[in-house]
Short mmCIF file of the C-alpha atoms (twelve columns), coordinates in Angstrom:
data_MODEL
# 
_entry.id   MODEL 
# 
loop_
_atom_site.group_PDB 
_atom_site.id 
_atom_site.type_symbol 
_atom_site.label_atom_id 
_atom_site.label_alt_id 
_atom_site.label_comp_id 
_atom_site.label_asym_id 
_atom_site.label_seq_id 
_atom_site.Cartn_x 
_atom_site.Cartn_y 
_atom_site.Cartn_z 
_atom_site.pdbx_PDB_model_num 
ATOM 1   C CA . MET A 1   15.083  15.556  1.409   1 
ATOM 2   C CA . ILE A 2   15.138  15.931  -2.373  1 
ATOM 3   C CA . MET A 3   17.316  13.476  -4.312  1 
ATOM 4   C CA . ASP A 4   17.364  12.356  -7.899  1 
ATOM 5   C CA . VAL A 5   17.286  8.787   -9.174  1 
ATOM 6   C CA . ASP A 6   20.981  8.665   -10.055 1 
ATOM 7   C CA . GLN A 7   21.946  9.693   -6.535  1 
ATOM 8   C CA . ILE A 8   19.744  6.998   -5.047  1 
ATOM 9   C CA . LEU A 9   21.233  4.277   -7.224  1 
ATOM 10  C CA . LYS A 10  24.841  5.378   -6.662  1 
ATOM 11  C CA . LEU A 11  24.382  5.502   -2.893  1 
ATOM 12  C CA . TYR A 12  22.657  2.124   -2.870  1 
ATOM 13  C CA . ALA A 13  25.511  0.609   -4.909  1 
ATOM 14  C CA . VAL A 14  28.035  1.598   -2.208  1 
ATOM 15  C CA . GLY A 15  25.942  0.180   0.614   1 
ATOM 16  C CA . GLU A 16  23.625  3.022   1.671   1 
ATOM 17  C CA . ARG A 17  20.141  1.802   2.600   1 
ATOM 18  C CA . ASN A 18  18.616  4.770   4.440   1 
ATOM 19  C CA . PHE A 19  16.467  6.927   2.156   1 
ATOM 20  C CA . GLN A 20  13.875  7.968   4.701   1 
ATOM 21  C CA . ARG A 21  11.722  10.990  3.818   1 
ATOM 22  C CA . VAL A 22  13.287  11.307  0.361   1 
ATOM 23  C CA . ASN A 23  11.237  13.238  -2.208  1 
ATOM 24  C CA . LEU A 24  11.121  11.504  -5.592  1 
ATOM 25  C CA . GLN A 25  7.742   12.765  -6.722  1 
ATOM 26  C CA . GLU A 26  7.077   12.006  -10.427 1 
ATOM 27  C CA . ALA A 27  10.469  10.298  -10.804 1 
ATOM 28  C CA . GLU A 28  11.062  7.255   -13.025 1 
ATOM 29  C CA . LEU A 29  12.954  4.362   -11.464 1 
ATOM 30  C CA . THR A 30  12.243  1.167   -13.359 1 
ATOM 31  C CA . ASN A 31  13.977  -2.230  -13.412 1 
ATOM 32  C CA . ALA A 32  16.167  -1.223  -10.462 1 
ATOM 33  C CA . ASN A 33  17.270  -3.226  -7.426  1 
ATOM 34  C CA . LEU A 34  16.542  -1.554  -4.077  1 
ATOM 35  C CA . LYS A 35  16.024  -4.683  -2.014  1 
ATOM 36  C CA . GLY A 36  16.031  -3.997  1.713   1 
ATOM 37  C CA . ALA A 37  16.215  -0.200  1.368   1 
ATOM 38  C CA . ASP A 38  14.422  2.100   3.827   1 
ATOM 39  C CA . PHE A 39  12.052  4.574   2.148   1 
ATOM 40  C CA . SER A 40  9.875   5.206   5.204   1 
ATOM 41  C CA . TYR A 41  7.797   8.409   5.017   1 
ATOM 42  C CA . ALA A 42  9.118   9.082   1.484   1 
ATOM 43  C CA . ASP A 43  7.145   11.086  -1.075  1 
ATOM 44  C CA . LEU A 44  6.841   8.824   -4.105  1 
ATOM 45  C CA . ARG A 45  3.622   10.242  -5.504  1 
ATOM 46  C CA . GLN A 46  3.101   9.710   -9.249  1 
ATOM 47  C CA . THR A 47  6.402   7.863   -9.581  1 
ATOM 48  C CA . ARG A 48  6.988   5.156   -12.176 1 
ATOM 49  C CA . LEU A 49  8.600   2.191   -10.413 1 
ATOM 50  C CA . GLY A 50  7.690   -0.703  -12.693 1 
ATOM 51  C CA . LYS A 51  9.694   -3.936  -12.308 1 
ATOM 52  C CA . THR A 52  11.781  -2.473  -9.457  1 
ATOM 53  C CA . ASN A 53  12.824  -4.829  -6.645  1 
ATOM 54  C CA . PHE A 54  11.706  -3.441  -3.276  1 
ATOM 55  C CA . SER A 55  11.487  -6.852  -1.606  1 
ATOM 56  C CA . GLN A 56  12.144  -6.749  2.158   1 
ATOM 57  C CA . ALA A 57  12.239  -2.940  1.967   1 
ATOM 58  C CA . CYS A 58  10.786  -0.645  4.623   1 
ATOM 59  C CA . LEU A 59  8.201   1.744   3.175   1 
ATOM 60  C CA . ARG A 60  6.214   2.581   6.285   1 
ATOM 61  C CA . GLU A 61  3.816   5.489   5.727   1 
ATOM 62  C CA . VAL A 62  5.256   6.105   2.260   1 
ATOM 63  C CA . ASN A 63  3.082   8.087   -0.156  1 
ATOM 64  C CA . LEU A 64  2.691   6.214   -3.456  1 
ATOM 65  C CA . SER A 65  -0.542  7.853   -4.578  1 
ATOM 66  C CA . GLU A 66  -1.155  7.508   -8.337  1 
ATOM 67  C CA . ALA A 67  2.176   5.706   -8.765  1 
ATOM 68  C CA . ILE A 68  2.710   3.296   -11.675 1 
ATOM 69  C CA . LEU A 69  3.971   0.090   -10.068 1 
ATOM 70  C CA . TRP A 70  3.477   -2.530  -12.778 1 
ATOM 71  C CA . GLY A 71  5.247   -5.759  -11.870 1 
ATOM 72  C CA . ILE A 72  6.982   -4.237  -8.838  1 
ATOM 73  C CA . ASP A 73  8.365   -6.690  -6.266  1 
ATOM 74  C CA . LEU A 74  7.284   -5.744  -2.754  1 
ATOM 75  C CA . SER A 75  7.511   -9.234  -1.296  1 
ATOM 76  C CA . GLU A 76  8.044   -9.203  2.478   1 
ATOM 77  C CA . ALA A 77  8.214   -5.390  2.426   1 
ATOM 78  C CA . ASP A 78  6.753   -3.263  5.227   1 
ATOM 79  C CA . LEU A 79  4.175   -0.765  3.932   1 
ATOM 80  C CA . TYR A 80  2.343   -0.174  7.194   1 
ATOM 81  C CA . ARG A 81  -0.034  2.779   6.774   1 
ATOM 82  C CA . ALA A 82  1.263   3.433   3.257   1 
ATOM 83  C CA . ILE A 83  -0.823  5.581   0.926   1 
ATOM 84  C CA . LEU A 84  -1.413  3.848   -2.413  1 
ATOM 85  C CA . ARG A 85  -4.561  5.668   -3.441  1 
ATOM 86  C CA . GLU A 86  -5.226  5.089   -7.178  1 
ATOM 87  C CA . ALA A 87  -1.848  3.351   -7.560  1 
ATOM 88  C CA . ASP A 88  -1.471  0.831   -10.389 1 
ATOM 89  C CA . LEU A 89  -0.080  -2.428  -8.973  1 
ATOM 90  C CA . THR A 90  -1.002  -4.603  -11.947 1 
ATOM 91  C CA . GLY A 91  1.010   -7.824  -11.826 1 
ATOM 92  C CA . ALA A 92  2.847   -6.769  -8.661  1 
ATOM 93  C CA . LYS A 93  4.400   -9.237  -6.208  1 
ATOM 94  C CA . LEU A 94  3.086   -8.575  -2.708  1 
ATOM 95  C CA . ILE A 95  3.818   -11.945 -1.158  1 
ATOM 96  C CA . GLN A 96  3.777   -11.715 2.648   1 
ATOM 97  C CA . THR A 97  3.839   -7.927  2.349   1 
ATOM 98  C CA . ARG A 98  2.684   -5.884  5.327   1 
ATOM 99  C CA . LEU A 99  -0.024  -3.424  4.283   1 
ATOM 100 C CA . ASP A 100 -1.917  -3.035  7.558   1 
ATOM 101 C CA . GLU A 101 -4.002  0.149   7.688   1 
ATOM 102 C CA . ALA A 102 -2.849  1.121   4.196   1 
ATOM 103 C CA . ASN A 103 -4.913  3.328   1.891   1 
ATOM 104 C CA . LEU A 104 -5.545  1.462   -1.373  1 
ATOM 105 C CA . ILE A 105 -8.730  3.257   -2.393  1 
ATOM 106 C CA . LYS A 106 -9.309  2.804   -6.149  1 
ATOM 107 C CA . ALA A 107 -5.976  0.999   -6.502  1 
ATOM 108 C CA . SER A 108 -5.549  -1.510  -9.335  1 
ATOM 109 C CA . LEU A 109 -4.238  -4.910  -8.210  1 
ATOM 110 C CA . CYS A 110 -5.168  -6.836  -11.344 1 
ATOM 111 C CA . GLY A 111 -3.200  -10.066 -11.617 1 
ATOM 112 C CA . ALA A 112 -1.127  -9.255  -8.522  1 
ATOM 113 C CA . ASN A 113 0.293   -11.968 -6.279  1 
ATOM 114 C CA . LEU A 114 -0.873  -11.117 -2.753  1 
ATOM 115 C CA . ASN A 115 -0.403  -14.542 -1.244  1 
ATOM 116 C CA . ALA A 116 -0.345  -14.237 2.573   1 
ATOM 117 C CA . VAL A 117 -0.409  -10.416 2.375   1 
ATOM 118 C CA . LYS A 118 -1.399  -8.577  5.564   1 
ATOM 119 C CA . LEU A 119 -4.152  -6.004  4.916   1 
ATOM 120 C CA . SER A 120 -5.819  -5.724  8.312   1 
ATOM 121 C CA . GLY A 121 -7.729  -2.470  8.652   1 
ATOM 122 C CA . SER A 122 -6.810  -1.301  5.156   1 
ATOM 123 C CA . LEU A 123 -9.019  0.811   2.906   1 
ATOM 124 C CA . LEU A 124 -9.654  -1.009  -0.373  1 
ATOM 125 C CA . ILE A 125 -12.813 0.814   -1.422  1 
ATOM 126 C CA . GLN A 126 -13.375 0.422   -5.193  1 
ATOM 127 C CA . ALA A 127 -10.066 -1.445  -5.528  1 
ATOM 128 C CA . ASP A 128 -9.744  -3.654  -8.615  1 
ATOM 129 C CA . PHE A 129 -8.603  -7.263  -8.065  1 
ATOM 130 C CA . ARG A 130 -9.659  -8.779  -11.384 1 
ATOM 131 C CA . PRO A 131 -7.267  -11.029 -13.320 1 
ATOM 132 C CA . SER A 132 -4.798  -9.420  -15.683 1 
ATOM 133 C CA . SER A 133 -4.356  -10.640 -19.238 1 
ATOM 134 C CA . ASN A 134 -2.128  -13.510 -18.116 1 
ATOM 135 C CA . GLN A 135 -2.721  -14.274 -14.446 1 
ATOM 136 C CA . ARG A 136 -5.307  -14.466 -11.713 1 
ATOM 137 C CA . THR A 137 -5.099  -12.205 -8.674  1 
ATOM 138 C CA . ASP A 138 -3.917  -14.369 -5.777  1 
ATOM 139 C CA . LEU A 139 -5.132  -13.441 -2.296  1 
ATOM 140 C CA . GLY A 140 -4.796  -16.919 -0.881  1 
ATOM 141 C CA . TYR A 141 -4.129  -16.919 2.895   1 
ATOM 142 C CA . ALA A 142 -4.351  -13.100 2.896   1 
ATOM 143 C CA . VAL A 143 -5.196  -11.407 6.202   1 
ATOM 144 C CA . LEU A 144 -7.957  -8.871  5.506   1 
ATOM 145 C CA . THR A 145 -9.517  -8.625  8.961   1 
ATOM 146 C CA . GLY A 146 -11.499 -5.423  9.283   1 
ATOM 147 C CA . ALA A 147 -10.495 -4.248  5.805   1 
ATOM 148 C CA . ASP A 148 -12.921 -2.037  3.871   1 
ATOM 149 C CA . LEU A 149 -13.518 -3.631  0.469   1 
ATOM 150 C CA . SER A 150 -16.792 -1.855  -0.239  1 
ATOM 151 C CA . TYR A 151 -17.525 -1.754  -3.990  1 
ATOM 152 C CA . ALA A 152 -14.264 -3.643  -4.706  1 
ATOM 153 C CA . ASP A 153 -14.082 -5.700  -7.903  1 
ATOM 154 C CA . LEU A 154 -12.956 -9.168  -6.819  1 
ATOM 155 C CA . ARG A 155 -14.317 -11.086 -9.784  1 
ATOM 156 C CA . ALA A 156 -12.350 -14.308 -10.359 1 
ATOM 157 C CA . ALA A 157 -9.849  -13.528 -7.579  1 
ATOM 158 C CA . SER A 158 -8.479  -16.409 -5.527  1 
ATOM 159 C CA . LEU A 159 -9.207  -15.871 -1.822  1 
ATOM 160 C CA . HIS A 160 -8.860  -19.441 -0.622  1 
ATOM 161 C CA . HIS A 161 -8.111  -19.652 3.115   1 
ATOM 162 C CA . ALA A 162 -8.190  -15.822 3.362   1 
ATOM 163 C CA . ASN A 163 -9.151  -14.219 6.670   1 
ATOM 164 C CA . LEU A 164 -11.899 -11.661 6.048   1 
ATOM 165 C CA . ASP A 165 -13.318 -11.589 9.569   1 
ATOM 166 C CA . GLY A 166 -15.127 -8.309  10.153  1 
ATOM 167 C CA . ALA A 167 -14.305 -7.070  6.650   1 
ATOM 168 C CA . LYS A 168 -16.647 -4.697  4.812   1 
ATOM 169 C CA . LEU A 169 -17.631 -6.113  1.431   1 
ATOM 170 C CA . CYS A 170 -20.791 -4.080  0.941   1 
ATOM 171 C CA . ARG A 171 -21.731 -4.114  -2.756  1 
ATOM 172 C CA . ALA A 172 -18.443 -5.798  -3.657  1 
ATOM 173 C CA . ASN A 173 -18.409 -7.842  -6.869  1 
ATOM 174 C CA . LEU A 174 -17.307 -11.422 -6.204  1 
ATOM 175 C CA . GLY A 175 -19.236 -12.958 -9.061  1 
ATOM 176 C CA . ARG A 176 -18.187 -15.214 -11.910 1 
ATOM 177 C CA . THR A 177 -16.765 -13.569 -15.012 1 
ATOM 178 C CA . MET A 178 -16.708 -14.882 -18.554 1 
ATOM 179 C CA . GLN A 179 -14.037 -12.396 -19.586 1 
ATOM 180 C CA . TRP A 180 -11.157 -14.511 -18.250 1 
ATOM 181 C CA . GLY A 181 -12.107 -18.076 -19.054 1 
ATOM 182 C CA . ASP A 182 -15.312 -18.293 -17.009 1 
ATOM 183 C CA . LEU A 183 -13.470 -18.058 -13.664 1 
ATOM 184 C CA . ALA A 184 -15.305 -18.005 -10.345 1 
ATOM 185 C CA . THR A 185 -14.144 -16.161 -7.234  1 
ATOM 186 C CA . ASP A 186 -12.605 -18.802 -4.970  1 
ATOM 187 C CA . LEU A 187 -13.294 -18.392 -1.235  1 
ATOM 188 C CA . THR A 188 -12.693 -22.022 -0.314  1 
ATOM 189 C CA . GLU A 189 -12.163 -22.330 3.459   1 
ATOM 190 C CA . ALA A 190 -12.081 -18.542 3.818   1 
ATOM 191 C CA . SER A 191 -13.125 -17.026 7.136   1 
ATOM 192 C CA . LEU A 192 -15.826 -14.363 6.823   1 
ATOM 193 C CA . GLN A 193 -17.038 -14.256 10.415  1 
ATOM 194 C CA . GLY A 194 -18.951 -11.051 11.039  1 
ATOM 195 C CA . ALA A 195 -18.178 -9.761  7.542   1 
ATOM 196 C CA . ASP A 196 -20.525 -7.286  5.853   1 
ATOM 197 C CA . LEU A 197 -21.538 -8.844  2.538   1 
ATOM 198 C CA . SER A 198 -24.705 -6.811  2.176   1 
ATOM 199 C CA . TYR A 199 -25.750 -6.377  -1.463  1 
ATOM 200 C CA . ALA A 200 -22.524 -8.076  -2.621  1 
ATOM 201 C CA . ASP A 201 -22.641 -10.073 -5.867  1 
ATOM 202 C CA . LEU A 202 -21.548 -13.651 -5.081  1 
ATOM 203 C CA . THR A 203 -22.873 -15.224 -8.272  1 
ATOM 204 C CA . SER A 204 -21.272 -18.687 -8.688  1 
ATOM 205 C CA . ALA A 205 -18.645 -17.932 -6.019  1 
ATOM 206 C CA . ILE A 206 -16.945 -20.920 -4.404  1 
ATOM 207 C CA . LEU A 207 -17.507 -20.870 -0.634  1 
ATOM 208 C CA . ARG A 208 -16.850 -24.517 0.171   1 
ATOM 209 C CA . LYS A 209 -16.055 -24.954 3.884   1 
ATOM 210 C CA . ALA A 210 -16.057 -21.161 4.338   1 
ATOM 211 C CA . ASN A 211 -17.019 -19.699 7.720   1 
ATOM 212 C CA . LEU A 212 -19.855 -17.189 7.349   1 
ATOM 213 C CA . GLN A 213 -20.950 -17.191 10.979  1 
ATOM 214 C CA . GLY A 214 -22.430 -13.813 11.894  1 
ATOM 215 C CA . ALA A 215 -21.936 -12.447 8.357   1 
ATOM 216 C CA . ASP A 216 -24.480 -9.969  6.964   1 
ATOM 217 C CA . LEU A 217 -25.885 -11.278 3.682   1 
ATOM 218 C CA . THR A 218 -28.718 -8.765  3.410   1 
ATOM 219 C CA . GLY A 219 -29.559 -8.313  -0.272  1 
ATOM 220 C CA . ALA A 220 -26.551 -10.370 -1.397  1 
ATOM 221 C CA . ILE A 221 -26.821 -12.150 -4.766  1 
ATOM 222 C CA . LEU A 222 -26.243 -15.850 -4.024  1 
ATOM 223 C CA . THR A 223 -27.155 -17.392 -7.376  1 
ATOM 224 C CA . ASP A 224 -25.371 -20.743 -7.955  1 
ATOM 225 C CA . VAL A 225 -23.007 -20.212 -4.985  1 
ATOM 226 C CA . GLU A 226 -21.108 -23.353 -3.911  1 
ATOM 227 C CA . LEU A 227 -21.670 -23.684 -0.151  1 
ATOM 228 C CA . GLU A 228 -20.831 -27.333 0.509   1 
ATOM 229 C CA . GLY A 229 -19.611 -27.656 4.104   1 
ATOM 230 C CA . ALA A 230 -19.867 -23.911 4.768   1 
ATOM 231 C CA . ILE A 231 -20.824 -22.550 8.181   1 
ATOM 232 C CA . MET A 232 -23.819 -20.284 7.586   1 
ATOM 233 C CA . PRO A 233 -24.512 -16.947 9.327   1 
ATOM 234 C CA . ASP A 234 -26.748 -18.650 11.899  1 
ATOM 235 C CA . GLY A 235 -24.041 -21.168 12.755  1 
ATOM 236 C CA . THR A 236 -25.592 -24.116 10.913  1 
ATOM 237 C CA . LEU A 237 -23.550 -26.293 8.570   1 
ATOM 238 C CA . HIS A 238 -24.597 -26.277 4.912   1 
ATOM 239 C CA . ASP A 239 -24.802 -29.813 3.556   1 
# 
């Protein structure tokens, strides 16, 4: 179903919420309010949706490849199996957002708020989670079980209490960066049971009270890592 932006906004203003399978490819829809709308299976490739409010919206299996989503609000939205390949989510709000099995390969999430986001089974290969110019990427309490974060840039991200059980972090960069005020990646009390951290850079990362039982640390860079109270891969407690 092909609709233009004006039609969408007029229909929403009179109470319509069902925009399933709509085609808005390359459209510009910024600073709008579409809270609670249903855009499931919609084609939103290469759209520009900066600052738009999609909180509590349903965007299951939506295609947002290469979309510009700066500062978008997707809090509590359902993006199950959404395609966000190479999307720019810089500064986005993804608080308690459902992104299970989503495709976020090469997506930019710099400075995004992903507190308690659900990313189980998602593809985050080469995704960028570095801080933006004014805020740190927040993945605190995020559920990333089984997610593929191979080669992801997680420098200085906050992953405290995150669940990364079984996640793939092969060659991911979780090291300290001087670029944003000498910030370290914070994995305090994170769960990394059975995670693949092979050849990952964990330079100066904070892993206090983290659970690394069964994790693969083959070739990982562990220079100056804080491991006080952490459970090590062999099940022993680091003093």
